[in-house]
Each structure stands twice: as C-alpha cells, then as structure tokens.
C-alpha positions, 0 to 999 in steps of 0.5 A: 617818622620825621616826615610824618611828624612834620606833616601832622597838625594835631596836639599829640603824636603817636606812631604805628608801624606798618605791620601793626594795628590799634585795638578798637577805640584806642585813639579815643581812649588815649585822647581822653586820658591825655585830656584828663591827665595832661602829661607830656607822654602817655605809655600803655601796654600792648599785645604781641601777635604772631603769624598764626594769630596767637596773642600774648599780653605784654603788661609791663605796666600794672597800675596807672601812675603819673610820675616825674621820676624818669629813672623809674620809668626808663625801662619802658622807653628802651626800644619802642615808640609805638606804645607811647603818645606824646604832646607835640610840644614834647617832640618839637626840635628833637635831635633824634630826627636829624639823622636817617638810620633804619635800625635802633632809631626808636631808642633815640626817639624814646630816650629823647621824649623821656628826657624832654618830658616833665610828666609821664602817665602810665596806664595798664590798658592795652591799645596796640597790637605788635605783629611779630613779623619774622620777615619784616625789614628790621629782621633782615640786615647786614651785620656790618651795616648794623655795627656801622649804624650803631656807631651813629646811634651811640653818637646820637645817644651821647648828644641827646643825653648831654643836651638834656643833662641825663645822669650817669645812671640814666646813660649807663642803662641806655648803654647796657640796653644797647649792648644787649640789643647789638649782641642779640641782633648779631647772634640772630644773623647769619654771617 
C-alpha cells in the first residue's frame, strides 16, 4: 500500500484490493463528488459478493452528509480502507505506513486518515464490490503470528491516537473494535 501511494501522482488516493473491483463509472462519480464537496475523505457504501455470485448491499450510509464530527463517523473507519477516497495531502507523512504488517493494517490507515481529516463526506451510493473470498491470504493465518502482529498494531494505534490528540472515547472505540476483531479471528482459526 505504501509503495503504491508513494508512486501515485494524483490528487486523491483510493485502494482496491486484488480480489475486489469497482462498479461502472465509480472513479468518475467519486472524482466529481470530490470536486463538488472538496472534503479530505469521501466514504461510500459497497456491495458484498460471494463465490456463487450472490450480492448483498452494505448500506451503512443512508444519506449524504458532510461533517467534521469524527466520533459521529468513526464506525465507518473501523477496519476498511477500500470504501474511501482521500486527498493526497491527507495521506502524506502517515505513521501507519512506516511498519510492515499484513493483518489489521487497514485499521491503522483508516484511523489515521480520519484523525487527520478536517472534513468527511459520506455518500449513500455503492461504488465498490467486496468479494468475500474464503481462501484469501487474510483468511489464512497462524494464530500466534496474529497475536504478535496485534501487539505491533496496538503500539501503532497508541502512536497515531496520541500524535493526533484523539479523545479517550475515540481511543476506547478503537480498542473495543480491535478486541472483537482479535477474538473473532482466533475463534475462526484452527489451532
């Protein structure tokens, strides 16, 4: 992710995972919204598709909203980066890109862009298709390695939240999310 961001030259950054794809005209529509509203981050809905082609709309955003209230939108920044497009200036000099981890790194990136953002635009349209791949690399892991990685993640969350002076309520929400994430991941693994 960091290599791609460093190589890019555009004014906005968006991530697409290797087994996912964008809806038709997604980039054009998102770019228009960026120009129209000029936020630091745009967040949008997505569609989840499984291996037999069944699609489910994930519509966490019900109406368009431009806000500066980070606690109000924090739930949309817990765990995913691919349903967001951010201004390049928002993602420059990030703490989260300085370490190499292969699990939960989306939480670090999303947390940091939210804390750095001044304005966030939520839009109810779906522009991304998340493929629920049960054989992806993120689904295959060693529980011991997962726990070791989460120690690194916790240190990074601490550094990010203190750097950007996050409130205790903000930090507690991240820790609660991370605790559930770790529990779920380990409960799904076979020791």
